C-alpha positions as CSV (number, residue, x, y, z in Angstrom):
1,M,0.0,0.0,0.0
2,A,1.3,3.5,-1.0
3,E,1.3,5.9,1.9
4,L,2.0,9.6,2.2
5,L,1.8,11.8,5.3
6,L,1.1,15.5,5.3
7,R,2.6,16.6,8.6
8,G,2.4,19.6,10.9
9,A,0.0,21.9,9.0
10,E,-0.7,25.2,10.8
11,R,-4.4,25.1,9.9
12,V,-6.6,22.5,8.2
13,L,-9.9,23.7,6.7
14,A,-11.9,20.4,6.4
15,M,-15.1,22.0,5.1
16,E,-17.2,19.8,7.4
17,D,-20.6,20.8,8.6
18,A,-19.8,21.1,12.3
19,A,-16.9,23.6,12.1
20,D,-14.9,25.5,9.6
21,E,-11.6,24.3,11.0
22,S,-10.3,20.9,11.8
23,A,-8.2,20.3,15.0
24,A,-6.1,17.9,12.9
25,R,-2.6,18.9,11.8
26,D,-1.6,15.7,10.0
27,I,-3.3,13.9,7.1
28,L,-2.4,10.3,6.3
29,I,-3.1,9.3,2.7
30,R,-3.2,5.6,1.6
31,D,-3.8,4.4,-1.9
32,G,-5.3,7.7,-3.0
33,V,-7.7,8.0,0.0
34,I,-7.5,9.9,3.2
35,A,-6.8,7.2,5.8
36,A,-6.6,9.3,9.0
37,M,-6.5,12.8,10.3
38,G,-5.1,13.9,13.6
39,T,-1.9,14.9,15.3
40,G,1.2,12.9,15.8
41,L,0.4,10.5,13.0
42,S,3.2,8.4,11.5
43,T,3.9,6.5,8.4
44,T,6.5,4.2,6.7
45,G,5.9,6.1,3.5
46,D,6.9,9.5,2.3
47,V,6.4,12.6,4.5
48,V,5.6,16.1,3.2
49,E,6.2,18.8,5.9
50,A,3.4,21.4,6.1
51,A,4.6,23.7,8.8
52,G,3.3,27.2,8.3
53,C,0.8,26.0,5.7
54,L,-3.0,26.1,5.4
55,V,-4.5,22.9,4.0
56,T,-7.8,22.8,2.2
57,P,-9.7,20.4,0.0
58,G,-8.8,20.8,-3.6
59,L,-10.9,23.4,-5.3
60,V,-13.5,22.3,-7.9
61,N,-14.1,24.1,-11.1
62,T,-17.6,23.6,-12.5
63,H,-17.4,25.5,-15.8
64,H,-14.7,26.1,-18.3
65,H,-14.1,26.2,-22.1
66,L,-10.5,25.1,-22.1
67,Y,-10.0,25.4,-25.8
68,Q,-10.3,29.2,-25.4
69,V,-6.9,29.4,-23.7
70,L,-5.4,30.3,-27.1
71,T,-7.8,33.3,-27.6
72,R,-7.1,35.4,-24.5
73,A,-7.5,39.2,-24.8
74,V,-8.4,39.1,-28.5
75,P,-8.5,42.9,-29.3
76,A,-11.8,43.0,-31.2
77,G,-13.6,41.3,-28.4
78,Q,-12.1,43.1,-25.4
79,N,-15.0,45.6,-24.9
80,A,-18.0,43.6,-26.3
81,L,-21.0,42.2,-24.6
82,L,-21.7,38.4,-24.8
83,F,-23.3,38.2,-28.2
84,G,-20.9,40.5,-30.0
85,W,-18.0,38.8,-28.2
86,L,-19.1,35.4,-29.5
87,K,-19.5,36.7,-33.1
88,T,-16.0,38.1,-33.0
89,L,-14.5,34.8,-31.8
90,Y,-16.5,32.1,-33.7
91,P,-14.4,32.6,-37.0
92,I,-11.1,32.2,-35.0
93,W,-12.3,29.1,-33.3
94,A,-13.5,27.6,-36.6
95,R,-9.8,27.3,-37.5
96,F,-8.9,25.2,-34.5
97,T,-7.5,21.7,-34.9
98,P,-7.1,18.8,-32.4
99,D,-3.6,20.2,-31.7
100,H,-5.0,23.6,-30.6
101,V,-7.5,21.9,-28.3
102,Q,-5.0,19.5,-26.7
103,V,-2.4,22.2,-26.0
104,A,-5.0,24.7,-24.7
105,T,-6.5,22.0,-22.5
106,Q,-3.2,21.1,-20.8
107,I,-2.2,24.8,-20.3
108,G,-5.6,25.6,-18.9
109,L,-5.6,22.6,-16.5
110,A,-2.0,23.5,-15.4
111,E,-3.1,27.0,-14.6
112,L,-6.0,25.7,-12.6
113,A,-3.8,23.3,-10.7
114,L,-1.4,26.1,-9.7
115,S,-4.4,27.9,-8.3
116,G,-5.4,25.0,-6.1
117,C,-7.9,23.2,-8.4
118,T,-8.0,19.4,-8.3
119,T,-11.2,18.8,-10.3
120,S,-12.4,20.6,-13.4
121,S,-15.3,20.3,-15.8
122,D,-15.0,21.5,-19.4
123,H,-17.6,22.5,-21.9
124,L,-16.5,21.8,-25.5
125,Y,-19.3,22.7,-27.9
126,L,-17.6,23.1,-31.2
127,Y,-15.7,20.5,-33.2
128,P,-14.0,22.0,-36.3
129,N,-11.4,20.2,-38.4
130,G,-11.6,16.8,-36.8
131,V,-11.7,17.9,-33.2
132,R,-13.2,15.4,-30.8
133,L,-14.0,15.3,-27.1
134,E,-11.3,12.8,-26.4
135,D,-8.7,15.4,-27.5
136,T,-9.4,17.0,-24.1
137,I,-9.8,13.7,-22.2
138,H,-6.4,12.4,-23.2
139,A,-4.8,15.8,-22.5
140,A,-6.4,15.9,-19.0
141,A,-5.2,12.3,-18.2
142,E,-1.6,13.4,-18.8
143,T,-2.1,16.5,-16.6
144,G,-3.4,14.4,-13.6
145,L,-6.5,16.5,-12.7
146,R,-9.9,14.9,-12.1
147,F,-11.9,15.7,-15.2
148,H,-15.6,16.2,-16.0
149,P,-15.7,16.9,-19.8
150,T,-19.0,17.6,-21.4
151,R,-20.0,16.8,-24.9
152,G,-21.3,20.2,-26.0
153,S,-23.1,21.0,-29.2
154,M,-24.5,23.7,-31.5
155,S,-27.1,22.9,-34.1
156,I,-28.8,26.2,-35.0
157,G,-26.6,28.4,-37.2
158,E,-27.1,32.0,-38.4
159,S,-29.2,31.0,-41.4
160,A,-31.7,29.4,-39.1
161,G,-31.8,32.2,-36.6
162,G,-29.1,31.1,-34.2
163,L,-26.0,32.9,-33.2
164,P,-23.1,30.7,-34.4
165,P,-22.0,30.6,-38.1
166,D,-23.4,27.7,-40.1
167,A,-19.9,26.2,-40.5
168,L,-19.7,25.5,-36.7
169,V,-23.0,23.7,-36.2
170,E,-23.7,20.0,-36.5
171,G,-26.7,17.8,-37.4
172,E,-28.7,16.8,-34.4
173,A,-28.7,13.1,-35.2
174,A,-24.9,13.1,-35.4
175,I,-24.6,15.0,-32.2
176,L,-26.7,12.5,-30.3
177,E,-24.8,9.6,-31.9
178,D,-21.5,11.0,-30.8
179,C,-22.9,11.7,-27.3
180,I,-23.6,7.9,-27.0
181,R,-20.1,7.1,-28.3
182,V,-18.2,9.3,-25.8
183,V,-20.3,8.2,-22.8
184,D,-19.9,4.5,-23.7
185,A,-16.1,4.9,-24.3
186,F,-15.0,7.3,-21.5
187,H,-17.6,7.7,-18.7
188,D,-16.6,6.1,-15.3
189,P,-19.2,6.4,-12.6
190,A,-17.2,4.6,-10.0
191,P,-16.1,6.2,-6.7
192,G,-12.8,8.0,-7.2
193,S,-13.4,8.3,-11.0
194,M,-10.9,10.5,-12.9
195,C,-13.3,11.0,-15.8
196,R,-17.0,11.5,-15.9
197,I,-18.8,12.6,-19.1
198,G,-21.7,15.1,-19.2
199,L,-24.0,16.1,-22.1
200,A,-24.1,19.9,-22.8
201,P,-26.0,21.6,-25.6
202,C,-24.4,25.0,-25.7
203,S,-27.2,27.4,-25.1
204,P,-30.8,28.3,-25.9
205,F,-29.6,30.5,-28.8
206,S,-27.5,27.8,-30.5
207,V,-29.5,24.6,-30.3
208,S,-33.2,23.6,-30.9
209,R,-35.7,22.8,-28.3
210,D,-35.9,19.3,-29.7
211,L,-32.1,18.8,-29.1
212,M,-32.4,20.0,-25.6
213,R,-35.3,17.6,-24.9
214,D,-33.6,14.7,-26.6
215,T,-30.3,15.3,-24.9
216,A,-32.0,15.2,-21.5
217,L,-33.7,11.9,-22.3
218,L,-30.4,10.4,-23.5
219,A,-28.5,11.6,-20.4
220,R,-31.0,10.1,-18.0
221,D,-31.0,6.8,-20.0
222,K,-27.2,6.8,-19.7
223,G,-27.0,8.0,-16.1
224,V,-24.9,11.1,-16.9
225,R,-25.3,14.8,-16.0
226,L,-26.6,17.7,-18.0
227,H,-25.0,21.1,-18.4
228,T,-25.7,24.3,-20.5
229,H,-25.6,28.1,-20.3
230,L,-28.7,29.8,-18.9
231,A,-29.8,33.4,-18.1
232,E,-26.3,34.7,-18.6
233,N,-27.2,38.3,-19.2
234,A,-30.1,40.6,-20.3
235,E,-29.6,39.7,-24.0
236,D,-30.0,36.0,-23.1
237,V,-33.2,36.6,-21.3
238,A,-34.6,38.8,-24.1
239,Y,-33.8,36.1,-26.6
240,S,-35.6,33.5,-24.6
241,E,-38.7,35.7,-24.2
242,A,-38.7,36.7,-27.9
243,N,-38.1,33.2,-29.3
244,F,-39.7,30.9,-26.8
245,G,-42.3,33.1,-25.1
246,C,-41.0,32.5,-21.6
247,R,-38.1,33.2,-19.2
248,P,-35.1,30.9,-19.1
249,G,-36.2,29.1,-16.0
250,Q,-39.5,28.1,-17.6
251,Y,-37.6,27.1,-20.8
252,A,-35.4,24.8,-18.7
253,E,-38.3,23.3,-16.8
254,D,-40.4,22.6,-19.9
255,L,-37.6,20.7,-21.6
256,G,-36.5,18.5,-18.6
257,W,-33.6,20.6,-17.7
258,T,-34.2,20.9,-13.9
259,G,-33.2,18.4,-11.3
260,A,-30.2,17.2,-9.2
261,D,-28.5,15.9,-12.3
262,V,-28.5,19.3,-14.0
263,W,-26.2,22.3,-13.6
264,H,-26.4,25.6,-15.5
265,A,-23.6,28.1,-16.0
266,H,-23.9,31.8,-15.0
267,C,-27.5,32.3,-14.1
268,V,-26.8,36.0,-13.6
269,E,-30.4,37.0,-14.4
270,L,-32.4,34.4,-12.5
271,D,-35.4,36.0,-10.8
272,A,-36.9,35.0,-7.4
273,A,-39.3,32.4,-8.9
274,E,-36.4,30.8,-10.9
275,I,-34.2,30.7,-7.8
276,D,-37.1,28.9,-6.0
277,L,-37.5,26.5,-8.9
278,F,-33.8,25.6,-8.8
279,A,-33.9,25.2,-5.0
280,R,-36.9,22.9,-5.1
281,T,-35.5,20.7,-7.8
282,R,-31.9,20.8,-6.6
283,T,-30.8,22.2,-9.9
284,G,-27.1,23.3,-9.7
285,V,-25.4,26.6,-10.8
286,A,-21.9,27.3,-11.9
287,H,-21.2,30.8,-10.7
288,C,-18.6,32.6,-12.9
289,P,-18.0,36.0,-11.3
290,C,-14.9,37.1,-13.2
291,S,-16.3,36.3,-16.6
292,N,-19.6,37.9,-15.7
293,C,-17.6,41.1,-14.8
294,R,-15.4,40.9,-18.0
295,L,-18.5,40.7,-20.3
296,G,-20.5,43.2,-18.3
297,S,-23.2,40.6,-17.7
298,G,-23.9,41.7,-14.1
299,I,-23.6,40.3,-10.6
300,A,-25.3,36.9,-10.1
301,P,-27.6,36.5,-7.1
302,L,-25.2,34.2,-5.3
303,R,-26.3,35.1,-1.8
304,A,-30.0,34.6,-2.6
305,M,-29.3,31.3,-4.3
306,L,-27.3,29.9,-1.4
307,D,-29.9,31.1,1.2
308,A,-32.6,29.4,-0.8
309,G,-30.7,26.1,-1.0
310,V,-29.6,26.1,-4.6
311,P,-26.4,24.0,-5.1
312,V,-23.8,26.4,-6.3
313,G,-20.1,25.9,-7.3
314,L,-17.6,28.2,-8.9
315,G,-16.4,28.3,-12.5
316,V,-13.6,30.2,-14.1
317,D,-15.4,30.1,-17.5
318,G,-13.3,30.2,-20.7
319,S,-10.0,32.0,-20.9
320,A,-11.3,34.2,-23.7
321,S,-13.8,35.9,-21.3
322,N,-12.0,35.8,-18.0
323,D,-9.1,36.0,-19.2
324,A,-7.4,34.1,-16.4
325,G,-8.0,30.6,-15.1
326,S,-7.4,30.9,-11.3
327,L,-10.0,29.3,-9.2
328,V,-8.8,30.9,-5.9
329,E,-9.1,34.3,-7.5
330,E,-12.6,33.3,-8.6
331,A,-13.5,32.6,-5.0
332,R,-12.2,35.9,-3.9
333,Q,-14.1,37.7,-6.6
334,A,-17.3,35.9,-5.7
335,M,-16.9,37.0,-2.1
336,L,-16.2,40.6,-3.0
337,L,-19.0,41.0,-5.5
338,Q,-21.6,39.8,-2.9
339,R,-20.1,42.4,-0.5
340,V,-20.4,45.1,-3.1
341,S,-24.0,44.3,-3.8
342,R,-25.3,43.3,-0.3
343,G,-22.8,44.6,2.3
344,A,-19.6,43.6,4.0
345,D,-21.2,40.8,5.9
346,A,-22.8,39.2,2.9
347,M,-20.1,36.5,2.5
348,S,-17.1,35.4,4.6
349,P,-13.8,34.1,3.2
350,V,-14.5,30.6,4.5
351,E,-18.0,30.5,3.0
352,A,-16.6,31.5,-0.4
353,L,-14.0,28.7,-0.1
354,R,-16.8,26.3,0.8
355,V,-18.6,27.2,-2.5
356,A,-15.3,26.6,-4.3
357,T,-14.7,23.1,-2.7
358,R,-17.7,21.3,-1.3
359,G,-20.2,23.4,-3.3
360,G,-18.5,22.5,-6.6
361,A,-18.3,18.8,-5.6
362,T,-22.1,18.8,-5.0
363,V,-22.8,20.5,-8.3
364,L,-20.8,17.9,-10.2
365,G,-22.5,15.1,-8.3
366,R,-19.4,14.0,-6.4
367,D,-19.8,12.7,-2.8
368,D,-16.1,11.6,-2.7
369,I,-14.3,14.9,-2.9
370,G,-14.7,18.5,-1.5
371,I,-14.2,17.6,2.2
372,L,-11.2,16.5,4.1
373,R,-12.3,13.4,6.0
374,P,-11.2,9.8,6.4
375,G,-12.6,7.8,3.5
376,M,-12.7,10.8,1.1
377,R,-10.4,10.9,-1.9
378,A,-7.1,12.6,-1.2
379,D,-7.6,15.8,-3.3
380,I,-5.7,18.3,-1.2
381,A,-4.3,21.8,-1.6
382,V,-1.4,23.0,0.5
383,W,-1.0,26.8,0.8
384,D,2.3,28.2,2.2
385,M,1.2,31.1,4.5
386,R,4.7,32.2,5.3
387,G,5.2,34.4,2.2
388,V,4.7,38.1,1.7
389,E,1.0,37.8,0.7
390,A,0.1,36.6,4.2
391,A,2.7,38.6,6.2
392,G,0.9,40.2,9.1
393,S,-2.3,38.2,8.8
394,W,-4.1,37.4,12.1
395,D,-6.2,34.6,10.5
396,R,-4.5,32.0,8.5
397,A,-7.8,30.6,7.5
398,A,-8.7,33.8,5.7
399,L,-6.9,32.8,2.6
400,L,-9.1,34.9,0.3
401,L,-8.3,38.1,2.3
402,A,-4.5,37.6,2.8
403,G,-2.8,34.7,1.3
404,P,-1.0,33.2,-1.7
405,R,-2.7,32.8,-5.1
406,R,-0.6,29.7,-6.0
407,V,-0.5,26.5,-4.1
408,R,2.8,25.1,-2.8
409,D,1.7,21.5,-3.2
410,L,-1.4,19.9,-4.8
411,F,-2.5,16.2,-4.5
412,V,-5.1,14.5,-6.7
413,E,-6.0,11.0,-5.7
414,G,-2.9,11.2,-3.5
415,R,-0.6,11.8,-6.4
416,Q,1.4,15.0,-6.3
417,V,0.6,17.2,-9.3
418,V,2.2,20.4,-7.9
419,R,5.4,20.4,-5.8
420,D,6.9,23.6,-4.5
421,G,4.8,25.7,-6.9
422,R,5.7,23.7,-10.0
423,I,3.7,21.3,-12.1
424,T,5.1,17.8,-11.9
425,T,3.2,16.1,-14.6
426,L,3.9,18.3,-17.7
427,D,6.7,20.1,-19.3
428,L,5.0,23.5,-18.9
429,P,7.7,25.7,-20.6
430,R,7.5,23.4,-23.7
431,L,3.7,23.6,-23.8
432,V,3.8,27.4,-23.5
433,A,6.3,27.6,-26.3
434,R,4.0,25.4,-28.5
435,A,1.0,27.6,-27.6
436,E,3.0,30.6,-28.8
437,E,3.7,28.9,-32.1
438,L,0.0,28.1,-32.6
439,L,-0.9,31.6,-31.7
440,R,1.4,33.1,-34.3
441,A,-0.1,30.9,-36.9
442,L,-3.6,32.1,-36.0
443,L,-2.5,35.7,-36.1
444,D,-1.0,35.1,-39.6
């Protein structure tokens, strides 16, 4: 049996119900699982000293478009709202190949890992030039993060009243057939799974109602989760009202897109009735505060959703609209925006971290991560609180107020993915150089 001991942490935030802080200082990992927590633990295996460090569960990212890493800060889209931003970027993305997607996925996941993230979803909804979902799956396997890729889709192009160009949409029969293929080939529902597939039509303005309904039926037949964008901004709501005669919440409910196996990205414009619907049905939300700010979409009603009992996790969203991929920064932004809109007591640093860990695990349907407890998978972030960022801090648990923005060490299933602030699983400088080559070709 492989053992590893994290020893002598200054603080452990377990994210349990009873308390925000664990009395434990040591965590014993055995075969990828937390075997024990306490003080004075010993092992015959390796020891990682954690003196001066805060230990938390690994952060969980519930919404991303990893392929977008190669389109950060595109000048023509820097000051556009959602629909104009998409129209600027669609022609660039239409030139992507499997190589673009693989490189972008690994760089994006490495960036997440350095920010404390151990599990990430991804929403890939366009497949130009031979791109397939497994381009991301194989890239993620090399990176070492737990991965929830979703088979996205777009089927209504501009000529049929949709937003995307016709060249980027697919036939709906082909979409459903490929959904079956990737679920059968790659979905692993077992505890500790490193890869779980979801089905994810892109948005109400890029797929038909029939595809939404058929995808929900297929997902439930296959036992996988459902994901899409919903109520992202005022334009999105206006489109729903003009084209479907209802608000986004009613659209989702009518088509079978509510329930504990569904999570929607953004939900900036949910009203009180829609929040109540999501709470009653346990429909999840991926809250993406940085992207919502970048695109001018607004401040999502996070406090109201949490108070109502809506399952909420955090998402960094795509790197073309964030333009970063730091989940710890996302948690800080979530906390600050609720304070801006509702007052300084609207959200504590620990509560925001709870959304980023345990909340995200719930949204993705994981009961084996997000909490530090014996029997849970060993997905653990170690934050060194002895640096300049936390100098003078009275509360080492207040990571989002005064603390590092990079982990010192990161463990996924007990395997070390980050050591002393460096990725252990990838040649990151080589990947960045390859990304620059691909970028120059796109610019040319």
